C-alpha positions as CSV (number, residue, x, y, z in Angstrom):
1,M,-18.3,31.2,-79.8
2,F,-14.5,31.0,-77.9
3,S,-14.7,34.4,-77.5
4,R,-17.6,34.3,-75.2
5,V,-16.1,31.6,-73.2
6,K,-12.9,33.4,-73.1
7,D,-14.9,36.5,-71.7
8,F,-16.7,34.2,-69.4
9,L,-13.4,32.9,-68.0
10,Y,-11.8,36.0,-67.7
11,R,-15.0,37.9,-65.9
12,H,-14.9,35.0,-63.2
13,R,-10.9,34.3,-63.3
14,R,-10.8,35.4,-59.5
15,K,-13.7,32.7,-58.6
16,F,-11.9,30.2,-60.3
17,L,-8.6,31.1,-58.6
18,I,-10.0,30.9,-55.3
19,G,-12.2,27.9,-55.8
20,G,-9.1,26.2,-57.2
21,V,-7.1,27.1,-54.1
22,I,-9.8,26.0,-52.0
23,I,-10.1,22.8,-53.7
24,G,-6.3,22.0,-53.9
25,G,-6.1,23.1,-50.0
26,A,-8.9,20.5,-49.2
27,A,-7.1,17.8,-51.3
28,F,-3.9,18.5,-49.4
29,L,-5.4,18.9,-46.3
30,S,-7.3,15.7,-46.7
31,R,-4.1,13.8,-47.6
32,Y,-2.0,15.1,-44.8
33,A,-4.8,14.3,-42.1
34,E,-4.8,10.6,-43.7
35,R,-0.8,10.6,-43.4
36,K,-1.2,11.9,-40.0
37,L,-3.7,9.7,-38.8
38,L,-2.0,6.8,-40.1
39,E,1.0,7.9,-38.2
40,W,-1.1,8.1,-35.1
41,H,-2.3,4.8,-35.8
42,D,1.0,3.4,-36.0
43,Q,2.3,5.1,-32.9
44,Q,-1.0,3.5,-31.0
45,T,-0.1,0.4,-32.4
46,R,3.5,0.5,-31.1
47,A,2.6,2.1,-27.9
48,L,0.0,-1.0,-27.0
49,L,2.6,-3.5,-28.4
50,E,5.2,-1.9,-26.1
51,K,2.7,-1.9,-23.2
52,Q,1.9,-5.5,-23.6
53,K,5.6,-6.5,-23.9
54,K,6.4,-4.4,-20.8
55,R,3.6,-5.9,-18.9
56,Q,4.7,-9.6,-19.7
57,H,8.2,-8.6,-19.0
58,Y,7.0,-7.5,-15.6
59,E,4.9,-10.3,-14.8
60,N,8.0,-12.7,-15.7
61,T,10.0,-10.6,-13.4
62,Y,7.6,-10.9,-10.8
63,R,7.1,-14.6,-10.9
64,T,11.0,-15.0,-11.3
65,A,11.7,-13.0,-7.9
66,N,9.0,-15.0,-6.3
67,A,10.4,-18.3,-7.3
68,T,13.8,-16.9,-6.3
69,V,12.7,-16.4,-2.7
70,M,11.1,-19.6,-2.7
71,S,13.9,-21.6,-4.0
72,L,15.9,-19.9,-0.8
73,S,13.6,-21.1,2.0
74,G,15.7,-24.2,2.3
75,S,18.8,-22.0,2.9
76,M,16.9,-19.4,5.3
77,K,15.9,-22.4,7.4
78,E,19.3,-23.9,7.3
79,V,21.4,-20.6,8.2
80,L,18.6,-20.0,11.1
81,T,18.6,-23.4,12.6
82,R,22.4,-23.2,12.4
83,E,22.7,-19.9,14.0
84,L,19.9,-21.1,16.7
85,D,20.9,-24.5,17.3
86,T,18.1,-26.3,19.7
87,E,19.4,-30.1,18.7
88,T,22.7,-29.2,20.9
89,L,20.9,-27.9,23.7
90,L,18.3,-30.7,23.7
91,Q,21.2,-33.2,23.9
92,A,22.9,-31.4,26.7
93,V,19.7,-31.7,28.7
94,K,20.1,-35.3,28.7
95,E,23.6,-35.5,29.2
96,Q,24.0,-32.9,31.9
97,P,21.0,-33.1,34.1
98,Q,22.7,-31.1,36.8
99,H,22.5,-27.9,34.4
100,K,19.1,-28.4,33.1
101,R,18.0,-25.0,34.4
102,N,20.5,-23.2,32.7
103,I,20.2,-25.0,29.5
104,W,16.4,-24.2,29.7
105,E,17.1,-20.9,30.1
106,Q,19.1,-21.0,27.0
107,L,16.4,-22.8,25.0
108,K,13.9,-19.9,26.0
109,V,16.1,-17.2,24.3
110,V,16.7,-19.6,21.2
111,G,13.0,-20.1,21.1
112,F,12.0,-16.6,21.2
113,S,15.0,-15.8,18.9
114,R,14.0,-18.1,16.2
115,A,10.3,-17.1,16.3
116,I,11.3,-13.4,15.9
117,S,14.0,-13.9,13.5
118,T,11.9,-15.9,11.1
119,V,9.6,-13.2,10.9
120,Y,12.4,-10.5,10.0
121,I,14.2,-12.9,7.4
122,A,10.9,-13.7,5.6
123,S,10.4,-10.0,5.5
124,L,13.8,-9.1,4.4
125,V,14.6,-11.5,1.9
126,G,11.3,-11.2,0.3
127,A,11.3,-7.6,-0.3
128,A,15.1,-7.1,-0.9
129,I,15.0,-9.7,-3.8
130,R,12.0,-8.2,-5.3
131,M,13.3,-4.8,-5.2
132,Q,16.9,-6.1,-6.6
133,L,14.9,-8.3,-9.7
134,M,12.5,-5.3,-10.3
135,L,15.5,-2.8,-10.7
136,L,17.2,-5.4,-12.8
137,G,13.9,-6.0,-15.0
138,G,13.7,-2.3,-15.5
139,Y,17.4,-2.3,-16.7
140,T,16.7,-5.2,-19.2
141,F,13.5,-4.1,-20.3
142,G,15.2,-0.5,-21.1
143,D,18.0,-2.2,-22.7
144,L,15.6,-4.2,-24.8
145,I,13.3,-1.3,-26.1
146,H,15.6,1.7,-25.9
147,S,19.0,0.0,-27.1
148,G,20.4,0.1,-23.6
149,H,20.9,2.3,-20.4
150,A,24.0,4.7,-21.2
151,G,24.5,3.2,-24.4
152,L,25.7,-0.2,-23.4
153,P,23.4,-3.4,-23.4
154,I,23.0,-5.1,-20.0
155,S,24.8,-8.2,-20.7
156,Q,24.4,-11.8,-19.0
157,T,27.7,-11.4,-17.5
158,L,26.6,-8.3,-15.9
159,Q,23.2,-9.5,-14.7
160,Q,24.8,-12.5,-12.8
161,K,27.5,-10.1,-11.1
162,Y,24.5,-8.1,-9.9
163,L,22.8,-11.2,-8.7
164,T,25.7,-12.5,-6.6
165,A,24.3,-10.3,-4.0
166,V,21.9,-12.8,-3.0
167,H,24.9,-14.9,-1.9
168,F,26.0,-12.3,0.4
169,L,22.4,-11.8,1.8
170,V,22.3,-15.6,2.8
171,E,25.7,-16.5,3.7
172,E,26.5,-13.1,5.8
173,G,23.3,-10.7,6.0
174,I,21.0,-13.1,7.4
175,P,23.7,-14.6,10.1
176,K,24.3,-10.8,11.0
177,L,20.8,-10.1,11.6
178,V,19.9,-13.2,13.5
179,Q,22.9,-12.4,15.8
180,H,21.6,-9.0,16.6
181,I,18.2,-9.9,17.1
182,T,19.6,-12.8,19.5
183,Q,21.3,-9.9,21.4
184,V,17.9,-7.9,21.9
185,V,15.8,-11.3,22.9
186,T,18.4,-12.1,25.6
187,H,18.0,-8.9,27.1
188,I,14.3,-8.8,27.1
189,V,13.3,-12.3,27.8
190,T,16.1,-13.3,30.3
191,G,14.2,-12.1,33.1
192,I,11.1,-14.1,32.4
193,P,10.6,-17.1,34.6
194,L,10.1,-20.4,32.7
195,N,7.1,-21.4,34.6
196,R,5.2,-18.2,34.4
197,S,2.0,-18.5,32.3
198,L,1.5,-16.1,29.8
199,T,-1.7,-15.3,27.9
200,L,-1.5,-14.5,24.2
201,S,-1.7,-10.7,24.8
202,Q,1.2,-10.7,27.0
203,L,3.1,-13.0,24.4
204,E,2.1,-10.3,22.1
205,A,3.5,-7.4,24.2
206,I,6.9,-9.4,24.6
207,F,7.2,-9.4,20.7
208,H,5.9,-5.8,20.5
209,E,8.6,-4.6,22.9
210,I,11.4,-6.7,21.0
211,R,10.3,-5.1,18.1
212,L,10.4,-1.6,19.1
213,V,13.8,-2.1,20.7
214,I,15.0,-3.3,17.3
215,A,13.4,-0.4,15.7
216,G,15.3,1.9,18.1
217,E,12.0,3.0,19.2
218,S,11.8,1.6,22.9
219,T,11.4,4.1,25.5
220,S,12.1,1.6,28.1
221,H,15.9,1.9,27.1
222,S,18.3,4.7,27.5
223,E,19.2,6.6,24.1
224,G,22.7,4.9,23.8
225,Q,21.4,1.7,24.7
226,G,18.7,1.9,22.1
227,R,21.4,3.0,19.3
228,R,23.3,-0.2,20.2
229,Q,20.6,-2.5,19.9
230,K,18.9,-0.5,16.7
231,V,19.0,-2.7,13.7
232,E,21.5,-1.3,11.2
233,P,20.1,0.1,7.7
234,W,18.5,-2.8,5.8
235,S,21.2,-2.4,3.1
236,K,24.3,-3.5,5.5
237,Y,22.4,-6.9,5.4
238,V,21.5,-7.5,1.7
239,L,24.7,-5.8,-0.1
240,Q,28.5,-5.6,0.2
241,L,29.5,-1.9,0.2
242,P,30.5,-1.5,-3.6
243,V,33.9,-0.3,-4.5
244,P,34.1,2.6,-7.1
245,P,35.6,0.8,-10.4
246,D,39.0,1.9,-11.2
247,G,39.0,1.2,-14.8
248,E,37.4,2.6,-17.7
249,S,35.4,-0.5,-18.3
250,E,31.7,0.8,-18.8
251,E,30.1,-2.6,-17.5
252,E,31.8,-2.0,-14.2
253,K,30.3,1.6,-14.0
254,I,26.9,0.2,-14.6
255,L,27.4,-2.5,-12.2
256,Y,28.4,0.1,-9.5
257,N,25.8,2.2,-10.3
258,M,23.2,-0.6,-10.0
259,L,24.5,-1.6,-6.5
260,I,24.4,2.1,-5.5
261,E,20.6,2.5,-6.6
262,T,20.0,-0.7,-5.1
263,S,21.4,0.6,-1.6
264,D,19.7,3.8,-2.0
265,I,16.2,2.0,-2.5
266,L,16.9,-0.6,0.5
267,D,17.6,2.5,2.7
268,S,14.7,4.7,1.7
269,E,12.0,5.6,3.6
270,D,9.3,3.7,1.2
271,F,11.2,0.7,1.8
272,G,11.2,1.0,5.5
273,T,7.7,1.4,5.5
274,V,7.1,-2.0,3.5
275,M,9.3,-3.5,6.0
276,D,7.5,-2.2,9.0
277,T,4.3,-3.5,7.1
278,L,5.7,-7.1,6.5
279,I,7.4,-7.4,10.1
280,Q,3.9,-6.3,11.5
281,H,2.0,-8.9,9.2
282,G,4.3,-11.5,10.3
283,F,4.0,-11.2,13.9
284,N,0.4,-11.3,13.4
285,I,0.5,-14.5,11.4
286,M,2.9,-16.0,14.2
287,L,0.3,-14.8,16.9
288,D,-2.3,-16.9,14.9
289,R,-0.1,-20.1,14.8
290,M,0.6,-19.8,18.5
291,A,-3.3,-19.2,19.1
292,D,-3.5,-23.0,18.1
293,F,-1.6,-24.1,20.8
294,Y,-3.7,-22.5,23.6
295,P,-5.9,-24.7,25.6
296,I,-9.2,-23.3,24.4
297,T,-8.6,-23.7,20.6
298,K,-6.2,-26.7,20.9
299,P,-4.6,-28.2,24.0
300,L,-1.0,-28.1,24.0
301,Q,-0.8,-31.7,25.1
302,E,-2.8,-33.0,21.9
303,N,0.2,-31.6,19.7
304,A,2.5,-34.5,19.1
305,S,5.3,-32.2,17.7
306,T,5.8,-31.1,21.0
307,E,5.2,-34.1,23.3
308,K,9.0,-34.8,23.6
309,W,9.7,-31.4,24.8
310,V,7.2,-30.9,27.5
311,D,5.9,-34.1,28.8
312,N,8.2,-33.9,31.7
313,I,9.0,-30.4,31.8
314,S,8.2,-30.3,35.7
315,R,11.1,-32.3,36.4
316,D,13.4,-30.3,34.2
317,L,13.0,-27.2,36.2
318,D,14.5,-26.7,39.7
319,P,12.3,-28.1,42.6
320,G,10.9,-25.4,45.1
321,L,10.2,-22.9,42.3
322,P,7.2,-20.8,43.1
323,P,4.1,-21.2,41.1
324,D,3.2,-18.6,38.5
325,S,2.8,-15.4,40.2
326,G,0.4,-14.2,37.8
327,D,2.7,-11.0,37.2
328,K,1.6,-9.0,34.1
329,I,4.0,-8.3,31.1
330,A,3.8,-4.8,30.5
331,G,3.0,-3.5,27.1
332,P,-0.1,-3.4,24.7
333,Q,-2.9,-5.6,25.4
334,T,-4.1,-6.1,22.0
335,G,-4.9,-9.1,19.6
336,P,-8.2,-8.7,17.5
337,P,-8.8,-12.5,16.6
338,H,-7.8,-13.8,20.2
339,S,-9.4,-11.4,22.4
340,N,-12.3,-13.8,23.4
341,F,-10.0,-16.1,25.3
342,I,-6.8,-14.2,25.6
343,N,-7.4,-13.4,29.4
344,S,-8.5,-16.6,30.5
345,S,-6.1,-18.8,28.7
346,S,-2.7,-19.2,29.3
347,V,0.5,-21.5,28.9
348,P,3.8,-21.7,30.9
349,V,6.8,-20.0,29.2
350,A,8.4,-23.6,29.4
351,K,5.7,-25.0,27.0
352,L,5.8,-22.2,24.7
353,V,9.5,-22.6,24.1
354,P,9.4,-25.4,21.7
355,V,6.2,-24.2,19.8
356,L,8.0,-20.8,19.1
357,S,11.3,-22.9,18.0
358,G,9.5,-25.1,15.7
359,L,7.5,-22.2,14.0
360,V,10.4,-21.5,11.5
361,H,9.9,-25.0,9.6
362,A,6.4,-24.1,8.5
363,A,6.8,-20.4,8.2
364,L,9.9,-20.5,5.9
365,S,8.3,-23.4,3.7
366,P,7.1,-22.5,0.4
367,T,3.7,-24.1,0.9
368,P,0.8,-22.2,0.1
369,G,-0.5,-20.0,3.0
370,Q,2.5,-19.9,5.2
371,L,4.4,-16.6,6.1
372,L,7.0,-16.6,3.2
373,Q,4.3,-16.6,0.6
374,K,1.9,-14.1,2.5
375,V,4.9,-11.9,2.5
376,L,5.5,-12.0,-1.4
377,T,1.8,-11.2,-2.0
378,N,1.7,-8.2,0.2
379,D,0.1,-5.3,-1.7
380,K,2.3,-2.6,-0.4
381,L,5.4,-4.9,-1.6
382,D,4.0,-5.2,-4.9
383,S,3.2,-1.5,-5.3
384,M,6.8,-0.6,-4.4
385,G,8.0,-3.3,-6.7
386,A,6.0,-2.0,-9.4
387,N,7.4,1.5,-9.0
388,V,10.6,0.5,-8.7
389,Y,10.2,-1.4,-12.3
390,E,8.7,1.4,-14.1
391,A,11.4,3.8,-12.7
392,F,14.0,1.8,-14.1
393,A,12.3,0.8,-17.3
394,L,12.2,4.3,-18.7
395,P,15.1,5.7,-21.3
396,L,18.0,7.1,-19.6
397,S,16.8,10.5,-20.9
398,Q,13.6,10.3,-19.4
399,A,14.9,8.9,-16.0
400,V,17.2,11.6,-15.0
């Protein structure tokens, strides 16, 4: 019997050998596939957790950036009202009645400068701080997940040093920008008589011309003059030029690199596009606010906040001035929401001045629906901020 079994095994030895290899291979592959499946599942779980953690970190950074801008609203208004003071001029009107005309000319420049500076300041502060916080957020997330950029953690001290740039923006950058805007405004609005009545489209044309000059795109100025009046690169108003570190401190080198990277972002074409969008949106909001003071929508005399300015404006102007000549202001005649009444409703420049001057208080307040909040919720700003965060949240090996 055993010999018969032995003969059977011998005759079919190749089949048993092949069968054993197949069964053993199948068992090995099954275990290998199971192990790989577990590894893939672990990787997917880690990736999902990292994605969730990254999303939470981004949202916290987003909220922090917006809260930082809102907390600076008081400082922005303080700087703007200090650089473009109306109280002193109003007091001078009372104390020096013989110079009322000249003082009102100054008030005209201050009023236009305040309104236009408000748009630029809100746009620049909102966009610049978003970029700074998103870059820092990317660095800190990379430090949290990937053990730091360049092998060195982003310490609290390093973060505080980087964020001191906010002080430069408020204390030096904003005053510098306001002074530049005031120079352009003075050049353009000086020749507009106080008693000339302007439609909303004409006011928009003045805003448009000032914006073109500030951007260096105006065709009504010589090339040399246009360059002098063109706004400087945005980084000049936000950051103090960093000095390369002398020592071997890795932390100082990282700080220097962060400031250089921030400067490059602020001077990039993408940031310029975002700023153009925010500024245009800001002017549209300002014009919407101004529309409320035109007679068809809301008579100016019903607005209590401007009564003390304009009740006796006819006495403040020199006697014998010719009535409004009706001359048109050159520029585009556009204005979508206002087109129904824009050509039939006009307000004298002297009555627009206090309204323009007062726009700053509401526009730069943290109240929902105002200019500052609308800047912070702009889609293009959100998109660029997210891209900056993603770029700097990568490990150093992937970011290079």
